C-alpha positions as a Markdown table, in Angstrom:
| # | Residue | x | y | z |
|---|---|---|---|---|
| 1 | Unk | -2.2 | 55.3 | -11.3 |
| 2 | Unk | -3.1 | 53.5 | -8.2 |
| 3 | Unk | -2.2 | 54.6 | -4.7 |
| 4 | Unk | -4.1 | 51.9 | -3.2 |
| 5 | Unk | -4.0 | 48.6 | -5.1 |
| 6 | Unk | -6.2 | 46.9 | -2.4 |
| 7 | Unk | -9.0 | 49.4 | -2.7 |
| 8 | Unk | -8.4 | 51.0 | -6.1 |
| 9 | Unk | -7.5 | 54.3 | -4.9 |
| 10 | Unk | -6.6 | 56.4 | -7.8 |
| 11 | Unk | -3.9 | 59.0 | -7.3 |
| 12 | Unk | -6.8 | 61.6 | -8.8 |
| 13 | Unk | -9.2 | 59.8 | -5.7 |
| 14 | Unk | -7.2 | 60.8 | -3.3 |
| 15 | Unk | -6.0 | 64.2 | -4.7 |
| 16 | Unk | -10.2 | 65.0 | -5.2 |
| 17 | Unk | -10.3 | 63.8 | -1.3 |
| 18 | Unk | -7.6 | 66.3 | -0.1 |
| 19 | Unk | -8.7 | 69.3 | -2.5 |
| 20 | Unk | -12.1 | 68.4 | -0.4 |
| 21 | Unk | -10.6 | 68.9 | 2.9 |
| 22 | Unk | -9.4 | 65.5 | 4.1 |
| 23 | Unk | -6.3 | 66.2 | 6.3 |
| 24 | Unk | -5.1 | 62.8 | 7.1 |
| 25 | Unk | -5.4 | 59.5 | 5.6 |
| 26 | Unk | -8.2 | 57.8 | 7.6 |
| 27 | Unk | -10.1 | 61.1 | 6.1 |
| 28 | Unk | -8.8 | 60.2 | 2.3 |
| 29 | Unk | -10.4 | 56.7 | 3.3 |
| 30 | Unk | -13.3 | 57.9 | 4.6 |
| 31 | Unk | -14.3 | 59.9 | 1.6 |
| 32 | Unk | -13.4 | 57.2 | -0.5 |
| 33 | Unk | -15.7 | 55.0 | 1.6 |
| 34 | Unk | -13.1 | 52.2 | 2.2 |
| 35 | Unk | -10.4 | 51.5 | 4.9 |
| 36 | Unk | -7.1 | 50.6 | 4.6 |
| 37 | Unk | -6.0 | 46.9 | 4.3 |
| 38 | Unk | -2.2 | 46.2 | 3.9 |
| 39 | Unk | -1.3 | 49.8 | 4.7 |
| 40 | Unk | 0.7 | 50.0 | 2.0 |
| 41 | Unk | -0.2 | 53.2 | 0.6 |
| 42 | Unk | -0.7 | 55.4 | 3.9 |
| 43 | Unk | 3.2 | 56.6 | 3.6 |
| 44 | Unk | 2.0 | 57.7 | -0.3 |
| 45 | Unk | -0.8 | 59.3 | 0.9 |
| 46 | Unk | 0.2 | 61.1 | 3.9 |
| 47 | Unk | 3.2 | 62.4 | 1.8 |
| 48 | Unk | 0.3 | 63.3 | -0.7 |
| 49 | Unk | -1.7 | 65.3 | 2.1 |
| 50 | Unk | 2.0 | 66.8 | 2.9 |
| 51 | Unk | 2.6 | 68.1 | -0.3 |
| 52 | Unk | -1.0 | 69.2 | -0.8 |
| 53 | Unk | -0.7 | 71.5 | 2.3 |
| 54 | Unk | 2.6 | 72.9 | 1.8 |
| 55 | Unk | 1.9 | 74.2 | -1.3 |
| 56 | Unk | -1.5 | 75.6 | -0.3 |
| 57 | Unk | 0.8 | 77.6 | 2.6 |
| 58 | Unk | 2.8 | 79.0 | -0.3 |
| 59 | Unk | -0.1 | 80.2 | -2.7 |
| 60 | Unk | -1.2 | 81.9 | 0.3 |
| 61 | Unk | 2.0 | 84.0 | 0.9 |
Protein backbone atom coordinates (compact mmCIF):
# COMPACT_ATOMS: atom_id res chain seq x y z
CA UNK A 1 0.00 0.00 0.00
CA UNK A 2 1.23 3.48 -0.81
CA UNK A 3 1.47 6.04 1.97
CA UNK A 4 2.47 8.76 -0.48
CA UNK A 5 1.08 8.47 -3.98
CA UNK A 6 2.92 11.52 -5.30
CA UNK A 7 6.33 10.03 -4.49
CA UNK A 8 5.40 6.33 -4.59
CA UNK A 9 6.45 5.82 -0.97
CA UNK A 10 5.08 2.52 0.23
CA UNK A 11 4.09 1.82 3.77
CA UNK A 12 7.05 -0.56 4.12
CA UNK A 13 9.44 2.18 2.90
CA UNK A 14 8.11 4.58 5.53
CA UNK A 15 8.34 1.88 8.22
CA UNK A 16 11.93 1.11 7.19
CA UNK A 17 12.78 4.78 7.50
CA UNK A 18 11.18 4.96 10.95
CA UNK A 19 12.95 1.78 12.07
CA UNK A 20 16.20 3.33 10.85
CA UNK A 21 15.68 6.28 13.17
CA UNK A 22 13.48 8.74 11.27
CA UNK A 23 11.51 10.55 13.96
CA UNK A 24 10.00 13.32 11.85
CA UNK A 25 8.06 13.41 8.60
CA UNK A 26 10.95 15.30 7.01
CA UNK A 27 13.35 12.55 8.07
CA UNK A 28 11.12 9.94 6.42
CA UNK A 29 11.13 11.92 3.18
CA UNK A 30 14.88 12.43 3.43
CA UNK A 31 15.38 8.70 3.94
CA UNK A 32 13.30 8.06 0.82
CA UNK A 33 15.26 10.76 -1.06
CA UNK A 34 12.17 12.81 -1.89
CA UNK A 35 10.07 15.77 -0.72
CA UNK A 36 6.38 16.13 0.01
CA UNK A 37 4.36 17.47 -2.89
CA UNK A 38 0.65 17.65 -2.09
CA UNK A 39 1.21 16.86 1.64
CA UNK A 40 -1.86 14.60 1.91
CA UNK A 41 0.38 11.88 3.34
CA UNK A 42 1.95 13.99 6.10
CA UNK A 43 -0.70 13.13 8.72
CA UNK A 44 -0.48 9.42 7.91
CA UNK A 45 3.32 9.39 8.16
CA UNK A 46 3.19 11.39 11.39
CA UNK A 47 0.74 8.81 12.80
CA UNK A 48 3.07 5.99 11.78
CA UNK A 49 5.93 7.70 13.63
CA UNK A 50 3.78 8.24 16.73
CA UNK A 51 2.60 4.61 16.69
CA UNK A 52 6.16 3.35 16.37
CA UNK A 53 7.33 5.54 19.25
CA UNK A 54 4.49 4.30 21.46
CA UNK A 55 5.27 0.69 20.57
CA UNK A 56 8.97 1.22 21.36
CA UNK A 57 8.21 2.84 24.72
CA UNK A 58 5.84 0.02 25.65
CA UNK A 59 8.42 -2.59 24.65
CA UNK A 60 10.99 -0.88 26.86
CA UNK A 61 8.80 -1.24 29.95
